[in-house]
DRENZATI-580461 format. One record per residue (C-alpha): residue number from 1; residue in one letter; x, y, z negated. Coordinates in Angstrom, 2 decimals. Example, Ala and Ser with C-alpha at 12.3 -4.5 7.8 and 13.67 -1.06 7.14 Angstrom:
% DRENZATI-580461
site num: 1, residu: A, c1: 12.30, c2: -4.50, c3: -7.80
site num: 2, residu: S, c1: 13.67, c2: -1.06, c3: -7.14
This chain:
% DRENZATI-580461
site num: 1, residu: X, c1: 126.81, c2: 118.50, c3: -134.03
site num: 2, residu: X, c1: 124.83, c2: 115.46, c3: -135.13
site num: 3, residu: X, c1: 123.16, c2: 115.60, c3: -138.55
site num: 4, residu: X, c1: 123.38, c2: 111.91, c3: -139.44
site num: 5, residu: X, c1: 121.69, c2: 112.22, c3: -142.82
site num: 6, residu: X, c1: 118.85, c2: 114.32, c3: -141.45
site num: 7, residu: X, c1: 118.44, c2: 112.06, c3: -138.41
site num: 8, residu: X, c1: 118.32, c2: 108.91, c3: -140.54
site num: 9, residu: X, c1: 115.79, c2: 110.40, c3: -142.98
site num: 10, residu: X, c1: 113.53, c2: 111.73, c3: -140.22
site num: 11, residu: X, c1: 113.52, c2: 108.41, c3: -138.36
site num: 12, residu: X, c1: 112.75, c2: 106.48, c3: -141.53
site num: 13, residu: X, c1: 109.88, c2: 108.78, c3: -142.53
site num: 14, residu: X, c1: 108.34, c2: 108.71, c3: -139.06
site num: 15, residu: X, c1: 108.64, c2: 104.92, c3: -138.90
site num: 16, residu: X, c1: 106.98, c2: 104.49, c3: -142.31
site num: 17, residu: X, c1: 104.14, c2: 106.87, c3: -141.38
site num: 18, residu: X, c1: 103.07, c2: 104.73, c3: -138.39
site num: 19, residu: X, c1: 100.89, c2: 101.64, c3: -138.54
site num: 20, residu: X, c1: 100.97, c2: 98.89, c3: -135.87
site num: 21, residu: X, c1: 97.52, c2: 99.84, c3: -134.58
site num: 22, residu: X, c1: 98.74, c2: 103.43, c3: -134.09
site num: 23, residu: X, c1: 101.13, c2: 102.28, c3: -131.37
site num: 24, residu: X, c1: 99.17, c2: 99.42, c3: -129.82
site num: 25, residu: X, c1: 100.76, c2: 96.58, c3: -131.79
site num: 26, residu: X, c1: 98.90, c2: 93.77, c3: -133.60
site num: 27, residu: X, c1: 99.00, c2: 94.02, c3: -137.40
site num: 28, residu: X, c1: 99.42, c2: 90.32, c3: -137.98
site num: 29, residu: X, c1: 99.39, c2: 88.63, c3: -141.37
site num: 30, residu: X, c1: 101.59, c2: 88.90, c3: -144.45
site num: 31, residu: X, c1: 102.61, c2: 92.46, c3: -143.65
site num: 32, residu: X, c1: 104.29, c2: 94.05, c3: -146.64
site num: 33, residu: X, c1: 106.30, c2: 96.72, c3: -144.84
site num: 34, residu: X, c1: 105.23, c2: 100.32, c3: -145.35
site num: 35, residu: X, c1: 104.59, c2: 101.41, c3: -141.77
site num: 36, residu: X, c1: 106.40, c2: 99.81, c3: -138.86
site num: 37, residu: X, c1: 109.31, c2: 97.41, c3: -139.10
site num: 38, residu: X, c1: 112.64, c2: 98.50, c3: -137.64
site num: 39, residu: X, c1: 112.50, c2: 95.75, c3: -135.02
site num: 40, residu: X, c1: 109.04, c2: 96.94, c3: -133.95
site num: 41, residu: X, c1: 110.32, c2: 100.49, c3: -133.46
site num: 42, residu: X, c1: 113.31, c2: 99.16, c3: -131.53
site num: 43, residu: X, c1: 110.94, c2: 97.29, c3: -129.19
site num: 44, residu: X, c1: 108.83, c2: 100.41, c3: -128.65
site num: 45, residu: X, c1: 111.97, c2: 102.43, c3: -127.92
site num: 46, residu: X, c1: 113.54, c2: 99.79, c3: -125.63
site num: 47, residu: X, c1: 116.71, c2: 99.58, c3: -127.70
site num: 48, residu: X, c1: 118.26, c2: 96.86, c3: -129.85
site num: 49, residu: X, c1: 117.11, c2: 96.46, c3: -133.44
site num: 50, residu: X, c1: 120.75, c2: 96.59, c3: -134.57
site num: 51, residu: X, c1: 121.32, c2: 99.93, c3: -132.84
site num: 52, residu: X, c1: 118.19, c2: 101.46, c3: -134.35
site num: 53, residu: X, c1: 119.01, c2: 100.12, c3: -137.82
site num: 54, residu: X, c1: 122.45, c2: 101.71, c3: -137.70
site num: 55, residu: X, c1: 120.88, c2: 105.09, c3: -136.94
site num: 56, residu: X, c1: 118.68, c2: 104.80, c3: -140.01
site num: 57, residu: X, c1: 121.78, c2: 103.87, c3: -142.04
site num: 58, residu: X, c1: 123.73, c2: 106.93, c3: -140.79
site num: 59, residu: X, c1: 126.07, c2: 104.80, c3: -138.72
site num: 60, residu: X, c1: 126.68, c2: 103.91, c3: -135.11
site num: 61, residu: X, c1: 127.68, c2: 105.95, c3: -132.04
site num: 62, residu: X, c1: 126.35, c2: 109.37, c3: -131.20
site num: 63, residu: X, c1: 123.02, c2: 108.66, c3: -129.43
site num: 64, residu: X, c1: 122.70, c2: 110.05, c3: -125.91
site num: 65, residu: X, c1: 119.94, c2: 112.40, c3: -124.77
site num: 66, residu: X, c1: 118.32, c2: 109.52, c3: -122.90
site num: 67, residu: X, c1: 118.36, c2: 107.38, c3: -126.05
site num: 68, residu: X, c1: 116.84, c2: 110.16, c3: -128.16
site num: 69, residu: X, c1: 114.12, c2: 110.73, c3: -125.53
site num: 70, residu: X, c1: 113.29, c2: 107.02, c3: -125.64
site num: 71, residu: X, c1: 113.12, c2: 107.04, c3: -129.44
site num: 72, residu: X, c1: 110.92, c2: 110.15, c3: -129.44
site num: 73, residu: X, c1: 108.49, c2: 108.47, c3: -127.07
site num: 74, residu: X, c1: 108.54, c2: 105.15, c3: -128.93
site num: 75, residu: X, c1: 107.74, c2: 106.87, c3: -132.24
site num: 76, residu: X, c1: 104.88, c2: 108.82, c3: -130.60
site num: 77, residu: X, c1: 106.39, c2: 112.17, c3: -131.59
site num: 78, residu: X, c1: 104.72, c2: 115.47, c3: -130.82
site num: 79, residu: X, c1: 106.67, c2: 117.98, c3: -128.75
site num: 80, residu: X, c1: 107.73, c2: 119.89, c3: -131.86
site num: 81, residu: X, c1: 108.88, c2: 116.66, c3: -133.50
site num: 82, residu: X, c1: 110.69, c2: 115.60, c3: -130.33
site num: 83, residu: X, c1: 112.57, c2: 118.90, c3: -130.19
site num: 84, residu: X, c1: 113.51, c2: 118.59, c3: -133.87
site num: 85, residu: X, c1: 114.82, c2: 115.06, c3: -133.25
site num: 86, residu: X, c1: 116.99, c2: 116.33, c3: -130.41
site num: 87, residu: X, c1: 118.46, c2: 119.04, c3: -132.67
site num: 88, residu: X, c1: 119.19, c2: 116.51, c3: -135.42
site num: 89, residu: X, c1: 121.02, c2: 114.37, c3: -132.86
site num: 90, residu: X, c1: 123.08, c2: 117.35, c3: -131.71
site num: 91, residu: X, c1: 121.36, c2: 117.86, c3: -128.34
site num: 92, residu: X, c1: 119.44, c2: 120.69, c3: -126.73
site num: 93, residu: X, c1: 115.74, c2: 119.80, c3: -126.46
site num: 94, residu: X, c1: 114.43, c2: 119.13, c3: -122.93
site num: 95, residu: X, c1: 112.13, c2: 121.53, c3: -121.15
site num: 96, residu: X, c1: 108.41, c2: 121.46, c3: -121.82
site num: 97, residu: X, c1: 105.51, c2: 121.59, c3: -119.40
site num: 98, residu: X, c1: 105.18, c2: 120.15, c3: -115.91
site num: 99, residu: X, c1: 108.80, c2: 118.96, c3: -115.65
site num: 100, residu: X, c1: 108.64, c2: 117.05, c3: -118.93
site num: 101, residu: X, c1: 108.05, c2: 113.29, c3: -118.99
site num: 102, residu: X, c1: 107.37, c2: 113.13, c3: -122.72
site num: 103, residu: X, c1: 103.83, c2: 111.81, c3: -123.12
site num: 104, residu: X, c1: 101.80, c2: 113.40, c3: -125.90
site num: 105, residu: X, c1: 100.98, c2: 111.11, c3: -128.85
site num: 106, residu: X, c1: 97.24, c2: 111.72, c3: -128.39
site num: 107, residu: X, c1: 97.33, c2: 110.47, c3: -124.80
site num: 108, residu: X, c1: 99.47, c2: 107.51, c3: -125.85
site num: 109, residu: X, c1: 97.03, c2: 106.53, c3: -128.59
site num: 110, residu: X, c1: 94.24, c2: 106.32, c3: -126.04
site num: 111, residu: X, c1: 96.44, c2: 104.48, c3: -123.55
site num: 112, residu: X, c1: 97.56, c2: 101.92, c3: -126.16
site num: 113, residu: X, c1: 93.93, c2: 100.88, c3: -126.72
site num: 114, residu: X, c1: 93.24, c2: 100.12, c3: -123.05
site num: 115, residu: X, c1: 94.60, c2: 96.60, c3: -123.27
site num: 116, residu: X, c1: 91.94, c2: 95.03, c3: -121.01
site num: 117, residu: X, c1: 91.65, c2: 97.83, c3: -118.43
site num: 118, residu: X, c1: 93.74, c2: 98.94, c3: -115.45
site num: 119, residu: X, c1: 95.17, c2: 102.32, c3: -116.45
site num: 120, residu: X, c1: 98.21, c2: 104.48, c3: -115.91
site num: 121, residu: X, c1: 99.67, c2: 107.80, c3: -117.02
site num: 122, residu: X, c1: 100.95, c2: 109.93, c3: -114.13
site num: 123, residu: X, c1: 102.56, c2: 113.32, c3: -113.65
site num: 124, residu: X, c1: 101.05, c2: 116.06, c3: -111.50
site num: 125, residu: X, c1: 103.12, c2: 114.70, c3: -108.59
site num: 126, residu: X, c1: 101.72, c2: 111.18, c3: -108.95
site num: 127, residu: X, c1: 104.78, c2: 109.72, c3: -110.68
site num: 128, residu: X, c1: 103.73, c2: 106.79, c3: -112.87
site num: 129, residu: X, c1: 105.11, c2: 106.99, c3: -116.43
site num: 130, residu: X, c1: 103.17, c2: 104.13, c3: -118.05
site num: 131, residu: X, c1: 100.90, c2: 101.30, c3: -116.89
site num: 132, residu: X, c1: 98.79, c2: 98.79, c3: -118.75
site num: 133, residu: X, c1: 99.44, c2: 95.12, c3: -117.92
site num: 134, residu: X, c1: 96.20, c2: 94.98, c3: -115.91
site num: 135, residu: X, c1: 97.25, c2: 98.18, c3: -114.16
site num: 136, residu: X, c1: 100.44, c2: 96.43, c3: -113.05
site num: 137, residu: X, c1: 98.40, c2: 93.42, c3: -111.93
site num: 138, residu: X, c1: 96.21, c2: 95.73, c3: -109.84
site num: 139, residu: X, c1: 98.74, c2: 97.98, c3: -108.11
site num: 140, residu: X, c1: 102.15, c2: 96.51, c3: -108.92
site num: 141, residu: X, c1: 104.82, c2: 98.08, c3: -111.12
site num: 142, residu: X, c1: 104.82, c2: 101.71, c3: -110.03
site num: 143, residu: X, c1: 107.36, c2: 102.72, c3: -112.68
site num: 144, residu: X, c1: 110.15, c2: 100.92, c3: -110.81
site num: 145, residu: X, c1: 110.67, c2: 103.63, c3: -108.19
site num: 146, residu: X, c1: 113.35, c2: 106.31, c3: -108.31
site num: 147, residu: X, c1: 113.98, c2: 109.64, c3: -106.59
site num: 148, residu: X, c1: 111.25, c2: 111.11, c3: -104.37
site num: 149, residu: X, c1: 109.67, c2: 107.65, c3: -104.04
site num: 150, residu: X, c1: 108.47, c2: 107.93, c3: -107.64
site num: 151, residu: X, c1: 105.63, c2: 110.08, c3: -106.23
site num: 152, residu: X, c1: 102.83, c2: 108.02, c3: -104.72
site num: 153, residu: X, c1: 102.11, c2: 110.92, c3: -102.34
site num: 154, residu: X, c1: 105.66, c2: 110.73, c3: -101.01
site num: 155, residu: X, c1: 105.44, c2: 106.94, c3: -100.65
site num: 156, residu: X, c1: 102.10, c2: 107.26, c3: -98.88
site num: 157, residu: X, c1: 103.61, c2: 109.23, c3: -96.01
site num: 158, residu: X, c1: 107.02, c2: 107.51, c3: -95.84
site num: 159, residu: X, c1: 106.42, c2: 103.83, c3: -96.70
site num: 160, residu: X, c1: 103.73, c2: 101.99, c3: -94.68
site num: 161, residu: X, c1: 103.73, c2: 99.14, c3: -97.23
site num: 162, residu: X, c1: 102.25, c2: 101.55, c3: -99.77
site num: 163, residu: X, c1: 98.99, c2: 101.64, c3: -97.83
site num: 164, residu: X, c1: 98.32, c2: 97.90, c3: -97.73
site num: 165, residu: X, c1: 96.62, c2: 98.00, c3: -101.13
site num: 166, residu: X, c1: 93.99, c2: 100.53, c3: -100.04
site num: 167, residu: X, c1: 91.01, c2: 100.04, c3: -97.72
site num: 168, residu: X, c1: 91.83, c2: 101.32, c3: -94.20
site num: 169, residu: X, c1: 88.56, c2: 103.29, c3: -94.02
site num: 170, residu: X, c1: 89.84, c2: 105.51, c3: -96.82
site num: 171, residu: X, c1: 93.37, c2: 106.09, c3: -95.54
site num: 172, residu: X, c1: 92.51, c2: 109.49, c3: -93.97
site num: 173, residu: X, c1: 90.98, c2: 110.66, c3: -97.27
site num: 174, residu: X, c1: 94.03, c2: 109.53, c3: -99.21
site num: 175, residu: X, c1: 96.25, c2: 111.54, c3: -96.87
site num: 176, residu: X, c1: 94.12, c2: 114.66, c3: -97.32
site num: 177, residu: X, c1: 93.98, c2: 114.28, c3: -101.11
site num: 178, residu: X, c1: 97.74, c2: 113.81, c3: -101.44
site num: 179, residu: X, c1: 98.51, c2: 116.78, c3: -99.18
site num: 180, residu: X, c1: 96.00, c2: 119.04, c3: -100.93
site num: 181, residu: X, c1: 97.29, c2: 117.97, c3: -104.34
site num: 182, residu: X, c1: 100.86, c2: 118.75, c3: -103.37
site num: 183, residu: X, c1: 99.78, c2: 122.13, c3: -101.99
site num: 184, residu: X, c1: 98.13, c2: 122.95, c3: -105.31
site num: 185, residu: X, c1: 101.25, c2: 121.99, c3: -107.27
site num: 186, residu: X, c1: 103.56, c2: 123.96, c3: -104.98
site num: 187, residu: X, c1: 101.28, c2: 126.97, c3: -105.41
site num: 188, residu: X, c1: 101.40, c2: 126.63, c3: -109.21
site num: 189, residu: X, c1: 105.13, c2: 125.90, c3: -109.55
site num: 190, residu: X, c1: 106.58, c2: 128.06, c3: -106.78
site num: 191, residu: X, c1: 109.03, c2: 127.68, c3: -103.90
site num: 192, residu: X, c1: 111.93, c2: 126.66, c3: -106.14
site num: 193, residu: X, c1: 110.07, c2: 123.77, c3: -107.76
site num: 194, residu: X, c1: 110.52, c2: 120.04, c3: -107.30
site num: 195, residu: X, c1: 107.07, c2: 119.97, c3: -105.72
site num: 196, residu: X, c1: 108.33, c2: 122.36, c3: -103.02
site num: 197, residu: X, c1: 111.33, c2: 120.09, c3: -102.54
site num: 198, residu: X, c1: 108.99, c2: 117.14, c3: -101.89
site num: 199, residu: X, c1: 107.02, c2: 119.28, c3: -99.46
site num: 200, residu: X, c1: 110.14, c2: 120.06, c3: -97.45
site num: 201, residu: X, c1: 111.19, c2: 116.40, c3: -97.43
site num: 202, residu: X, c1: 107.79, c2: 115.29, c3: -96.16
site num: 203, residu: X, c1: 107.64, c2: 117.99, c3: -93.49
site num: 204, residu: X, c1: 110.96, c2: 116.69, c3: -92.24
site num: 205, residu: X, c1: 110.17, c2: 112.97, c3: -92.45
site num: 206, residu: X, c1: 106.47, c2: 112.47, c3: -91.65
site num: 207, residu: X, c1: 104.64, c2: 113.55, c3: -88.52
site num: 208, residu: X, c1: 101.32, c2: 112.68, c3: -90.17
site num: 209, residu: X, c1: 102.11, c2: 114.85, c3: -93.18
site num: 210, residu: X, c1: 102.97, c2: 117.76, c3: -90.90
site num: 211, residu: X, c1: 99.59, c2: 117.40, c3: -89.18
site num: 212, residu: X, c1: 97.62, c2: 117.15, c3: -92.42
site num: 213, residu: X, c1: 99.61, c2: 119.96, c3: -94.05
site num: 214, residu: X, c1: 98.89, c2: 122.27, c3: -91.12
site num: 215, residu: X, c1: 95.15, c2: 122.08, c3: -91.95
site num: 216, residu: X, c1: 95.78, c2: 124.13, c3: -95.13
site num: 217, residu: X, c1: 93.19, c2: 122.18, c3: -97.10
site num: 218, residu: X, c1: 92.85, c2: 122.78, c3: -100.83
site num: 219, residu: X, c1: 90.71, c2: 121.12, c3: -103.48
site num: 220, residu: X, c1: 90.21, c2: 117.82, c3: -101.61
site num: 221, residu: X, c1: 89.28, c2: 115.12, c3: -104.13
site num: 222, residu: X, c1: 88.03, c2: 111.55, c3: -104.33
site num: 223, residu: X, c1: 84.37, c2: 110.78, c3: -105.01
site num: 224, residu: X, c1: 85.36, c2: 108.95, c3: -108.24
site num: 225, residu: X, c1: 85.64, c2: 105.55, c3: -106.54
site num: 226, residu: X, c1: 88.55, c2: 103.83, c3: -104.82
site num: 227, residu: X, c1: 88.49, c2: 100.75, c3: -102.63
site num: 228, residu: X, c1: 91.38, c2: 98.32, c3: -102.97
site num: 229, residu: X, c1: 92.38, c2: 95.25, c3: -100.98
site num: 230, residu: X, c1: 94.24, c2: 93.14, c3: -103.48
site num: 231, residu: X, c1: 96.41, c2: 90.30, c3: -102.08
site num: 232, residu: X, c1: 95.07, c2: 87.80, c3: -104.64
site num: 233, residu: X, c1: 91.45, c2: 88.74, c3: -105.40
site num: 234, residu: X, c1: 90.45, c2: 90.62, c3: -102.24
site num: 235, residu: X, c1: 88.25, c2: 93.73, c3: -101.99
site num: 236, residu: X, c1: 87.66, c2: 95.80, c3: -105.12
site num: 237, residu: X, c1: 85.57, c2: 98.94, c3: -105.58
site num: 238, residu: X, c1: 86.60, c2: 100.70, c3: -108.77
site num: 239, residu: X, c1: 85.59, c2: 103.93, c3: -110.44
site num: 240, residu: X, c1: 88.53, c2: 106.14, c3: -111.35
site num: 241, residu: X, c1: 88.20, c2: 108.46, c3: -114.34
site num: 242, residu: X, c1: 90.91, c2: 110.87, c3: -115.37
site num: 243, residu: X, c1: 91.85, c2: 112.55, c3: -118.65
site num: 244, residu: X, c1: 94.19, c2: 115.54, c3: -118.34
site num: 245, residu: X, c1: 96.75, c2: 116.67, c3: -120.90
site num: 246, residu: X, c1: 97.04, c2: 120.34, c3: -119.88
site num: 247, residu: X, c1: 100.15, c2: 121.00, c3: -121.97
site num: 248, residu: X, c1: 102.22, c2: 118.37, c3: -120.16
site num: 249, residu: X, c1: 100.28, c2: 118.19, c3: -116.86
site num: 250, residu: X, c1: 99.95, c2: 114.45, c3: -117.32
site num: 251, residu: X, c1: 96.81, c2: 112.50, c3: -116.42
site num: 252, residu: X, c1: 95.52, c2: 109.24, c3: -117.82
site num: 253, residu: X, c1: 93.78, c2: 107.37, c3: -114.98
site num: 254, residu: X, c1: 91.42, c2: 104.53, c3: -115.90
site num: 255, residu: X, c1: 89.91, c2: 102.12, c3: -113.36
site num: 256, residu: X, c1: 86.63, c2: 100.34, c3: -114.13
site num: 257, residu: X, c1: 84.05, c2: 98.26, c3: -112.27
site num: 258, residu: X, c1: 80.27, c2: 98.18, c3: -112.68
site num: 259, residu: X, c1: 79.43, c2: 95.35, c3: -115.11
site num: 260, residu: X, c1: 78.00, c2: 92.34, c3: -113.31
site num: 261, residu: X, c1: 79.30, c2: 93.43, c3: -109.93
site num: 262, residu: X, c1: 81.58, c2: 91.36, c3: -107.72
site num: 263, residu: X, c1: 84.42, c2: 93.79, c3: -108.42
site num: 264, residu: X, c1: 83.88, c2: 93.32, c3: -112.15
site num: 265, residu: X, c1: 84.24, c2: 89.56, c3: -111.82
site num: 266, residu: X, c1: 87.37, c2: 90.01, c3: -109.73
site num: 267, residu: X, c1: 88.91, c2: 92.27, c3: -112.39
site num: 268, residu: X, c1: 88.31, c2: 89.53, c3: -114.96
site num: 269, residu: X, c1: 90.06, c2: 87.06, c3: -112.67
site num: 270, residu: X, c1: 92.91, c2: 89.50, c3: -112.13
site num: 271, residu: X, c1: 93.41, c2: 89.84, c3: -115.89
site num: 272, residu: X, c1: 93.85, c2: 86.05, c3: -116.11
site num: 273, residu: X, c1: 96.26, c2: 86.00, c3: -113.16
site num: 274, residu: X, c1: 98.26, c2: 88.84, c3: -114.65
site num: 275, residu: X, c1: 98.48, c2: 87.18, c3: -118.06
site num: 276, residu: X, c1: 99.62, c2: 83.92, c3: -116.49
site num: 277, residu: X, c1: 102.27, c2: 85.74, c3: -114.48
site num: 278, residu: X, c1: 103.61, c2: 87.50, c3: -117.57
site num: 279, residu: X, c1: 103.69, c2: 84.25, c3: -119.53
site num: 280, residu: X, c1: 105.31, c2: 82.21, c3: -116.76
site num: 281, residu: X, c1: 108.92, c2: 81.08, c3: -117.45
site num: 282, residu: X, c1: 111.67, c2: 82.77, c3: -115.48
site num: 283, residu: X, c1: 114.93, c2: 81.45, c3: -114.15
């Protein structure tokens, strides 16, 4: 059963404890609100300001599990806080660990500050949960996929268009890395896991995957650089650094170029192109 009073009070206190810079928002001028404004929280949670305001006023419909998950992420809640929010809303908290898509507030705080860098947060199966605007400009919106295609490893072996962004000389290495990564995850999570389900799908649908999988390679990794062929700025050589959240098995991947290099200049150009695309009128 929903605890409307408790839910409203918890949401209000969490909102008031956050500052704009805590969640990647500009502070602006003439701010008199203690913490975030309701409309700012609504934007972070991808819900209407009216809907969120009604929750804080103990009114409105019973929020769904999906809505509560979105609010928990928007408010940068810890796992314990997320679970408490679910209980207040009358729902059973989601599972923790590898299957969870709730990004830890610490990882989000770092991500929110990478405004001028290509970066993304991915699961252990290569499913993109968040991307910076420059990350979208570099690789496209990888959060748009659903089902098995959410995994870049799955797309690599089943969708030829996925490979166009990467230099052909490195395609064999990508195949080996994706197969070895999936093998590691299947080993960790077991035969009944979603990783094992992806393995079976790929064995059935990709002759190349079957060949690479049969090599039984483990621990194959990149050499910290990736070569891209971007449709607008051309060849890019970028260093890829990762930060792992072991509790959630999420990784923050950050792409950078050597200052002064040709790739660095192209990233600057890409940031301008991306900003112009976002600001362009639609319809």
